[in-house]
C-alpha positions as CSV (number, residue, x, y, z in Angstrom):
1,M,-59.7,-5.7,71.8
2,L,-56.6,-7.9,72.4
3,S,-53.6,-5.8,73.6
4,R,-51.4,-7.3,70.9
5,T,-53.9,-6.3,68.1
6,A,-54.1,-2.8,69.5
7,D,-50.3,-2.6,69.7
8,H,-49.9,-3.5,66.0
9,L,-52.5,-1.0,64.9
10,F,-51.1,1.7,67.1
11,W,-47.5,1.2,65.8
12,M,-48.6,0.8,62.2
13,A,-50.1,4.4,62.4
14,R,-47.0,5.7,64.3
15,Y,-44.6,4.4,61.8
16,T,-46.6,5.8,58.9
17,E,-46.8,9.2,60.5
18,R,-43.0,9.0,61.3
19,A,-42.2,8.3,57.7
20,E,-44.2,11.3,56.6
21,N,-42.6,13.6,59.2
22,T,-39.1,12.5,58.2
23,A,-40.0,13.2,54.6
24,R,-41.2,16.6,55.5
25,M,-38.0,17.6,57.3
26,L,-35.8,16.2,54.6
27,D,-37.8,18.0,51.9
28,V,-37.5,21.3,53.7
29,N,-33.7,20.9,54.3
30,Y,-33.2,19.8,50.7
31,Q,-35.1,22.8,49.3
32,T,-33.3,25.3,51.6
33,S,-29.9,23.7,50.8
34,L,-30.4,24.9,47.2
35,L,-30.6,28.6,48.4
36,P,-27.4,30.8,48.4
37,Q,-25.8,30.2,51.8
38,S,-22.4,29.4,53.4
39,A,-21.3,25.8,53.7
40,E,-21.3,26.2,57.5
41,V,-25.0,27.3,57.6
42,A,-26.0,24.4,55.2
43,E,-24.1,21.9,57.4
44,Q,-25.9,23.2,60.5
45,G,-29.2,22.5,58.9
46,W,-28.4,18.9,58.2
47,W,-27.0,18.4,61.7
48,A,-30.2,19.8,63.1
49,M,-32.1,17.3,61.0
50,L,-30.2,14.5,62.8
51,D,-30.6,16.1,66.2
52,I,-34.4,16.1,65.8
53,S,-34.3,12.3,65.4
54,E,-31.6,11.9,68.1
55,L,-29.4,10.2,65.5
56,T,-26.4,12.5,65.5
57,D,-24.0,10.1,67.3
58,V,-25.1,7.1,65.2
59,F,-24.6,9.0,61.9
60,D,-21.2,10.4,63.1
61,H,-20.0,7.0,64.0
62,K,-21.0,5.5,60.7
63,Y,-20.1,8.3,58.3
64,G,-17.7,10.7,60.1
65,L,-17.9,13.7,57.8
66,L,-21.3,15.1,57.0
67,S,-22.7,15.6,53.5
68,R,-26.2,16.2,52.2
69,D,-26.3,13.0,50.2
70,D,-25.1,10.9,53.1
71,V,-27.8,12.4,55.5
72,I,-30.5,11.8,52.9
73,D,-29.3,8.2,52.3
74,F,-29.1,7.5,56.0
75,M,-32.6,9.0,56.7
76,V,-34.3,7.3,53.7
77,R,-32.7,4.1,52.7
78,D,-30.6,2.8,55.6
79,M,-32.4,-0.2,57.0
80,T,-30.0,-0.2,60.0
81,N,-31.6,3.1,61.0
82,A,-34.9,2.3,62.6
83,S,-36.2,5.8,61.9
84,S,-35.4,5.9,58.2
85,I,-38.3,6.2,55.8
86,M,-37.7,2.7,54.4
87,S,-37.5,1.2,57.9
88,C,-40.7,3.0,59.0
89,L,-42.7,1.9,55.9
90,R,-41.5,-1.7,56.3
91,A,-42.5,-1.7,60.0
92,A,-45.9,-0.2,59.2
93,R,-46.5,-2.9,56.6
94,E,-45.4,-5.7,59.0
95,N,-47.6,-4.4,61.8
96,A,-50.5,-4.2,59.3
97,R,-49.9,-7.7,58.1
98,A,-50.0,-9.0,61.6
99,V,-53.6,-7.7,62.1
100,R,-54.8,-8.1,58.5
101,G,-58.2,-9.3,59.8
102,S,-58.8,-6.0,61.7
103,L,-58.3,-3.8,58.6
104,T,-60.4,-3.2,55.6
105,T,-59.1,-4.4,52.3
106,E,-58.5,-0.9,51.2
107,V,-56.4,0.0,54.2
108,W,-54.3,-3.2,53.9
109,E,-53.7,-2.7,50.1
110,T,-52.7,1.0,50.7
111,V,-50.1,0.1,53.3
112,N,-48.8,-2.9,51.4
113,T,-48.6,-1.1,48.1
114,T,-46.7,1.8,49.7
115,W,-44.0,-0.7,50.9
116,L,-43.8,-2.4,47.5
117,E,-43.7,0.9,45.5
118,V,-41.1,2.6,47.7
119,Q,-38.7,-0.3,47.0
120,R,-39.3,0.1,43.3
121,L,-38.8,3.9,43.5
122,I,-35.5,3.5,45.3
123,A,-34.4,0.8,42.8
124,D,-35.3,3.1,39.9
125,G,-33.1,5.9,41.3
126,V,-35.9,8.4,41.9
127,L,-34.4,9.5,45.2
128,K,-31.1,10.5,43.6
129,E,-32.6,12.0,40.5
130,D,-35.3,14.1,42.2
131,P,-35.4,14.0,46.0
132,A,-38.2,16.5,46.2
133,R,-40.4,14.2,44.1
134,F,-39.7,11.3,46.3
135,F,-40.5,13.2,49.5
136,E,-43.8,14.4,48.1
137,W,-44.6,10.8,47.2
138,V,-44.0,9.7,50.8
139,K,-46.2,12.5,52.1
140,F,-48.9,11.7,49.6
141,R,-49.0,8.0,50.6
142,S,-49.3,8.9,54.3
143,H,-52.2,11.2,53.5
144,L,-53.8,8.5,51.4
145,A,-53.4,5.9,54.3
146,R,-55.1,8.2,56.8
147,G,-57.9,9.1,54.3
148,V,-58.6,5.4,53.5
149,Q,-58.7,4.6,57.2
150,F,-61.1,7.4,57.8
151,G,-63.2,6.6,54.8
152,T,-63.5,2.8,55.1
153,M,-62.9,1.7,58.7
154,L,-65.6,1.1,61.2
155,K,-65.2,3.7,64.0
156,D,-64.4,1.0,66.6
157,D,-61.4,0.4,68.8
158,A,-59.2,-0.6,65.9
159,F,-59.8,2.8,64.3
160,H,-59.3,4.6,67.6
161,F,-55.9,3.0,68.3
162,M,-54.6,3.9,64.8
163,R,-55.7,7.5,65.4
164,L,-54.1,7.5,68.8
165,G,-50.7,6.4,67.3
166,T,-51.0,9.1,64.6
167,F,-51.6,12.0,67.0
168,L,-49.1,10.9,69.7
169,E,-46.4,10.7,67.0
170,R,-47.4,14.0,65.5
171,A,-47.2,15.9,68.8
172,D,-43.8,14.4,69.5
173,N,-42.5,15.4,66.1
174,T,-43.8,18.9,66.1
175,A,-42.2,19.6,69.5
176,R,-38.9,18.2,68.3
177,I,-38.9,20.4,65.2
178,L,-39.7,23.5,67.2
179,D,-37.1,22.8,69.9
180,V,-34.2,22.0,67.5
181,K,-35.0,24.7,65.0
182,F,-35.4,27.4,67.7
183,Q,-32.2,26.5,69.3
184,A,-30.4,26.7,66.0
185,S,-32.0,30.1,65.3
186,S,-31.0,31.4,68.8
187,G,-27.4,30.4,68.3
188,R,-27.3,31.8,64.7
189,E,-29.0,35.1,65.5
190,G,-27.8,35.7,69.0
191,G,-31.1,34.9,70.7
192,A,-33.6,36.1,68.1
193,A,-35.9,33.3,69.1
194,E,-36.8,35.4,72.2
195,A,-37.5,38.5,70.1
196,D,-40.4,40.9,70.3
197,P,-43.5,39.2,68.6
198,D,-44.0,42.3,66.5
199,Q,-40.4,42.5,65.3
200,G,-39.9,41.7,61.6
201,S,-37.4,39.4,60.1
202,G,-34.6,40.0,57.6
203,P,-34.3,38.0,54.4
204,N,-32.3,35.1,55.9
205,D,-34.6,35.0,58.9
206,F,-37.7,34.8,56.6
207,Y,-36.4,31.7,54.8
208,H,-35.5,30.1,58.1
209,W,-38.9,30.5,59.7
210,A,-40.7,29.8,56.4
211,A,-38.8,26.5,56.3
212,I,-40.0,25.6,59.8
213,L,-43.6,26.4,58.8
214,R,-43.4,24.4,55.5
215,S,-42.1,21.4,57.4
216,V,-45.5,21.2,59.1
217,S,-47.6,22.5,56.2
218,G,-48.1,25.7,58.1
219,F,-46.8,28.5,55.8
220,E,-50.2,29.2,54.1
221,V,-51.9,28.8,57.5
222,Y,-49.6,31.4,59.1
223,R,-50.4,33.9,56.3
224,K,-54.1,33.4,56.7
225,V,-54.1,33.6,60.5
226,Y,-51.6,36.5,61.1
227,R,-51.5,38.4,57.8
228,A,-48.1,39.8,58.9
229,V,-44.4,39.2,58.7
230,I,-43.1,35.9,60.1
231,T,-41.8,36.3,63.6
232,P,-40.4,33.7,66.0
233,Q,-43.1,34.0,68.7
234,R,-46.0,33.8,66.2
235,V,-44.5,30.7,64.7
236,A,-44.3,29.1,68.2
237,E,-47.8,30.2,69.0
238,L,-49.2,28.7,65.8
239,L,-47.4,25.4,66.3
240,I,-48.1,25.1,70.1
241,L,-51.3,26.8,71.0
242,R,-53.6,27.2,68.0
243,P,-56.3,24.5,68.2
244,D,-57.3,25.0,64.6
245,M,-53.8,24.3,63.3
246,P,-53.9,20.5,62.5
247,R,-50.2,19.8,63.5
248,S,-50.1,22.0,66.6
249,L,-49.4,20.5,70.0
250,V,-52.7,21.5,71.4
251,S,-54.6,20.1,68.4
252,S,-52.8,16.8,68.6
253,M,-53.6,16.6,72.3
254,D,-57.3,17.4,71.7
255,E,-57.4,14.2,69.7
256,V,-55.4,12.1,72.2
257,V,-57.6,13.1,75.1
258,A,-60.8,12.4,73.2
259,I,-59.6,9.0,72.0
260,L,-58.4,8.0,75.5
261,H,-61.8,8.9,76.9
262,T,-63.4,6.6,74.2
263,V,-61.1,3.6,74.7
264,R,-60.7,3.9,78.5
265,N,-60.5,0.7,80.6
266,Q,-60.3,-0.1,84.3
267,Q,-56.6,0.6,84.6
268,S,-56.3,3.7,82.4
269,A,-57.4,6.4,84.8
270,E,-53.9,7.6,85.6
271,T,-53.0,7.8,81.9
272,E,-56.2,9.8,81.2
273,R,-55.3,12.1,84.1
274,Q,-51.8,12.7,82.7
275,A,-53.2,13.4,79.2
276,G,-55.9,15.7,80.5
277,K,-53.4,17.7,82.6
278,L,-51.0,18.1,79.7
279,H,-53.9,19.1,77.5
280,A,-55.1,21.7,80.0
281,D,-51.6,23.1,80.4
282,L,-51.5,23.7,76.6
283,K,-55.1,24.9,76.2
284,Y,-54.8,27.6,78.8
285,A,-51.2,28.6,78.2
286,R,-50.1,32.0,76.7
287,I,-47.1,32.3,74.4
288,D,-45.7,35.2,76.5
289,D,-45.6,32.9,79.5
290,I,-44.0,30.1,77.6
291,F,-41.2,32.5,76.3
292,A,-40.8,33.9,79.8
293,V,-40.0,30.3,81.1
294,G,-37.9,29.6,78.1
295,L,-39.1,27.8,75.0
296,H,-36.4,25.1,75.2
297,A,-37.3,24.3,78.8
298,Y,-41.0,24.2,78.0
299,L,-40.6,21.9,75.0
300,T,-38.1,19.6,76.8
301,S,-40.7,19.2,79.6
302,F,-43.4,18.5,77.0
303,L,-41.3,15.8,75.3
304,E,-40.7,14.1,78.6
305,R,-44.4,14.2,79.4
306,I,-45.5,13.0,76.0
307,G,-42.9,10.1,76.4
308,D,-44.4,9.2,79.8
309,L,-47.9,9.4,78.3
310,G,-46.8,6.9,75.5
311,N,-45.4,4.6,78.2
312,G,-48.7,4.8,80.1
313,I,-50.7,4.0,76.9
314,S,-48.5,1.0,76.3
315,R,-48.9,-0.2,79.9
316,D,-52.7,0.2,80.0
317,F,-53.7,-0.9,76.5
318,L,-50.8,-2.3,74.5
319,V,-47.9,-4.7,74.8
320,P,-45.7,-3.1,77.4
321,L,-42.5,-1.6,76.1
322,Q,-39.3,-3.4,77.0
323,V,-37.1,-1.1,79.1
324,A,-33.4,-1.7,78.9
């Protein structure tokens, strides 16, 4: 496959996944902002949302004072923000249009219709009237896009590069959510993130950890797996080390390693080795060892390695990223 074609397919999938992840985080923050809490705690939640996307400085420069409506507007409608939902859906559509011949009609129509409909929803004021409904719509369209890809695409290189973009973006996002949310929890609770895994949570803690789980569709999964109160270490274990949790780090890396093995070429051996080593480190890790090292240090290292892996994939298969 031509590297430019693979590049468009890879980024089409990454942008679609990124739009969904942003909608997930905004939805959880919006829902928790409706709970009884101090203004300071509510503000910390919105700053954390910006921290996850590394957009704190950009937002601060543009808006100065923080408000819930401004953060939602910035992360949904602002086309100058490359990580906003609108920007991601437009980028996904433009990448799909560039390789229209490599997609089935159903995949193209799904991506194109999503971009057309999101413009209509914003113009109709759905975001302001009912943010939760809008965020659910974004998540649904992302689910639909992946389902149509899986159900109609030939399982060839085009399909594999779309899947590769999806899981690389998902691993990056899950690690960012965990890192920022655990740091915020540690500061708020005086280090509760390093607590005994069998220690229960108070009412405020419950809503905090439940929000993290809901942001990755993990609340019901947690209850099914652990059948116990929500504790910080079990949340981390579920989202890092459980291979049967679809959005965990190890589950995402399972897919990345398998896809790289399938699409390998003459120059991808080092990228495969890096992916395999990262995967093995996750597969054979224990949550007690991770917390002994420090969760923030562990996740920071993971994000650096997943970033290097993305650069390696671009170098070996795609159009190389331009480095400033």
